Structures are given as structure tokens and as C-alpha cells.
N, C-alpha and C positions, 0 to 999 in steps of 0.2 A: 852072244854079245861080244863086241870088240874089247880087247884088253884096255885100249886107250882110245879115246876120241880126240881128234885134233881138228879144230874148226878155225877157219880164217874168215874174218868179216871185212868187207870193203864198203866204205861209205864216204860221206863228206862231213866235215865238221859241222855239228849242229843237228845231224839226222839221228843221232843216238846209237850208232854202231858200237861205240865204246861202252855206253851204258848197257846195251843189250848183252854184250859179252860178259860184263860184270854181273848182271842179273842172272844169266845162265850159270855162271860160276857159283853165285850165292844159292841158287835153287838146287844145284847138284850137291853142294856142300851140305845143305840142309837134309838132303837125302842120304847122307853118310858117305859121299864119294870124295875123293881127293881131286882138287881142282887148281887150275891156274886160269886167270883172266887178266889180260893186259893189252894196252894199246901201243901203237907205234905211229908217230906222226912227225912231220917236219914243223914248219911254222904253224903255230896254233891259231888258226883263224877260221871263221865260218866259211863253209864251202870248199875248203881245201881237202884233197883226198886224205883219208886216214885208213889205217888197217888196225884191226884188233884181233885178238887170238883167244882161244880156249883150249885147254887140255883138261880132259875129264877121265878119271879112271877109278876102278874099285881098289886099286893098289896105289901105294905112294908114287908120286910123280917125281922122278929124279932129274929130268931134263929141264934146263933153264935157258932156253934160247927161243928165237922166233920159230915159227912153224914153217918149214920149207916144203913139206909133202902132206898137206892137209887131207883129211878124209872127206870133209865137207867145206864148201865155200858159200858164204852168204853175201849177196850183192844188194845192198840197201838202195843204191842209186844206179839204175841201169845205164846212165850216161858214162859211167866209169868203164864199161866194157870196151869202148872204143879207144880209151887212153891208157888203161891199166891191164896187164896180162893177168886177169882174174883166175885163169885156169892153171897158172904156173905151178907145177908140182902136184896138182890135184890128182889124187888116186882115182883110177877109172872105176873102182868098185864103190866109190863114194858118190857124191852128187854136188851139183851147183844149184843154188836156189836164188832166183832173181826177182826183185821187186818190180813187177811190170804188169800192165793190163794185157800185154801181147802174149802170144803163145810161146811155149818153150822152143818150138821149131823155128821161130823167127830169129832166135839167137845163135843157132848152130853155125852159120857162116862167120860169126865173130868170135868163136871160142877156140880158135887156133888148132882145130883138129881133135878137140876133146871128144872122146867116145863114150864117156860115162853118162849117167842120168842127168837130165836138166829139168828143173821145175820152175814154174813162175807162180807168184802170189801177188795179187793186186792189192798190196798193203795200203797204198795211198787211198784208193776208193773206199776200202773197208774201214780204214781209220777215220776218214772224213765222215762216213755214214754213222759210225758208232760213237766216236769220240768228239766229232765236230771239228777236228783239226787233223793235219797230216802228221801223225806220229808213226812212221813206218817201222821203227825198230820193234815196237810192241808186237805187231803182226808177224814180222820176220823171225822174231824170237820163238813164237809159237810154231811157225813153219819149220824151223830147223829142228825143234824137238820132235815134231811129227815125222819128218823125213828121216832123221838120223836114228831115232829110237834111243837117244842118249839116256833118257830116263822115262819112266812111266808118265803118261799124260796126267793122270790124277795126282800123282806125286808132284809134278811140275806145277799144276794149277794150285794145289794147296800151298806150295812154297811161295808162289806169286801172291796169293791172297794174304799170307802171313807177312810178306814183305811190305805190302801196301797198307796194312791195317793202321800203322802209326802215322801215315802221311795224310796231310790235309790237301784237299783240292778245292780251288775256288770256282 
């Protein structure tokens, strides 16, 4: 296991990238890990590009800055790939996970020479089929846990169930 996991999320305001990064931090914290989960954005408006971050470790995290060389990148909105350098600083032994119905190979020409692993997850379709609405962050959260191995899947699912027990859904 890596000593520290650094994850950068790219999305648009209202898609839940910030919420997903905070949920991942909560789940890892519930599992006894040291965590950071924080957003970075300019003007707060729906549809504007946002970036969120996670640091997760079994040891205390002493770094308090943005993440410039992430192990994993999650792209909640594939349209950002053409306007944001989503692979900037991404370690080649990590991976990028893109919300799209297209195959990973379709994105290679847009990833500025990135040689690491590329995964896609059709979070929109799955979310609409299961939840009845487009909530891509929920599926992308599961995808990053699966791809990164940041925590055990059963432990993650239990933390998510516990997190949602007190919430009401209409």
C-alpha cells in the first residue's frame, strides 16, 4: 500500500466533485486513516470548473497545500479534458478515471502524452438507471476506491451506509 494517496478531482460546480472528495475523506477517517479533503474554485457558480483534493494516509498528514503531483485523477465531466490539463503532474504509476460512455483509448490523444493507466466509468448512465437522476459523483467515488485501492471495498461500503443512515430522501 502507498504511504499516502493523493487524489485530484476535476468537475463542474453542481456535479458533486467536492462532495465526493469530502465523502471519501469521511469514509477513510471512519476506517482509522488520516485524511484531508478540500476544494479549490474561483467564482462559485453552477457549471464552473472546480478542483477538489484528497490526501489519505495511515500516518499523520503534515502537508497542507494543493496537490501538484497526484497519484490519481478523477474527471467527473469529460468536457473538461479539452480545457483543463487534467494530467498535469499525474504520476505515471497512478491512473486517471474519466466519467464517460466512451472507451479509455478515445481519450489518449487529449491527455498530453500521459503514459499511465486510463479508465472510464459511464457514471451518468448507471446513475440515471439506478438513482433516476444524474449524480455522477456517487459512481466516480466508487470507481476511485476500486482503481486506487485506497481502502477496502467492504470498509468503504460500510462507511457510506453509515454516512447515509441519518439522511432522508424524498
